[in-house]
C-alpha positions in Angstrom: 0.0 0.0 0.0 1.6 3.3 -1.1 1.1 6.6 0.6 -0.7 5.5 3.7 -1.8 7.8 6.5 -2.0 7.1 10.2 -5.2 7.9 12.0 -5.5 8.0 15.8 -9.1 7.7 17.1 -10.6 7.5 20.6 -12.8 4.4 21.0 -15.2 4.4 23.9 -16.9 1.4 25.4 -14.1 -1.2 25.4 -13.8 -3.1 28.7 -11.7 -6.2 27.9 -9.4 -8.0 25.4 -12.4 -9.3 23.5 -13.6 -5.7 22.9 -10.1 -4.9 21.6 -10.3 -7.8 19.2 -13.8 -6.8 18.0 -12.7 -3.2 17.3 -9.6 -4.4 15.5 -11.6 -6.8 13.4 -14.1 -4.1 12.5 -11.4 -1.7 11.5 -9.5 -4.2 9.4 -12.7 -5.2 7.7 -12.8 -1.8 6.0 -11.2 -1.9 2.6 -8.1 0.2 2.6 -7.1 -0.3 6.3 -3.7 -1.9 6.3 -3.0 -2.0 10.1 -4.9 -1.5 13.3 -3.4 -1.2 16.8 -6.0 -1.0 19.5 -5.1 0.0 23.0 -7.6 -0.8 25.8 -5.9 1.2 28.5 -5.8 4.4 26.5 -9.1 3.7 24.6 -7.5 4.5 21.3 -7.2 3.0 17.9 -4.1 3.8 15.7 -4.9 2.9 12.2 -2.9 2.9 9.0 -5.0 3.4 5.9 -4.9 4.2 2.2 -6.8 7.5 2.0 -7.9 6.7 -1.6 -9.7 3.6 -0.4 -10.7 4.3 3.2 -11.9 7.3 5.1 -11.9 8.2 8.8 -15.7 8.4 8.6 -16.0 4.9 7.1 -13.7 3.4 9.7 -15.6 5.1 12.6 -18.8 3.8 11.1 -17.5 0.3 11.1 -16.3 0.6 14.8 -19.7 2.0 15.8 -21.5 -0.9 14.0 -19.4 -3.3 16.1 -20.9 -1.7 19.2 -18.4 0.9 20.3 -18.3 4.7 20.1 -16.0 7.1 18.2 -16.9 10.7 19.2 -18.0 12.7 16.2 -15.6 15.6 17.2 -12.7 13.2 16.8 -13.3 13.2 13.1 -13.4 17.0 12.8 -10.0 18.2 11.8 -10.7 21.5 13.6 -11.3 19.8 16.9 -8.6 20.0 19.5 -6.6 16.8 20.0 -7.6 14.7 22.9 -5.3 13.3 25.6 -5.0 9.5 25.8 -7.4 7.8 28.2 -11.1 7.3 28.4 -11.6 10.5 30.4 -13.9 8.8 32.8 -11.7 9.4 35.8 -11.5 13.0 36.9 -8.1 14.6 37.1 -8.6 15.2 40.8 -8.1 12.4 43.4 -11.7 11.6 43.5 -12.7 7.9 44.0 -15.3 7.9 41.3 -15.0 4.6 39.4 -14.4 4.4 35.7 -17.7 4.0 33.8 -16.1 1.1 32.0 -16.3 -1.2 35.0 
């Protein structure tokens, strides 16, 4: 695959290794996606794709169809970049549990 681009997306709703595999399978099922690295702890998907055959919107739709969420603002080039992590735990020392558990 010539001229691939790397896409880094937040993926919400993953709670275990099986979820990671489902997201990976959904992303790799999109024509034009060459590689998918899914990280459970950071709730992120790092994808290598051919921009002539696959689009970020198409990959996000496949992940959503598998039952997980990709925030719409993550696909907006003007949106600020997000920090790694699911964002469920507040930055303070609060004992609020993660919504994933």
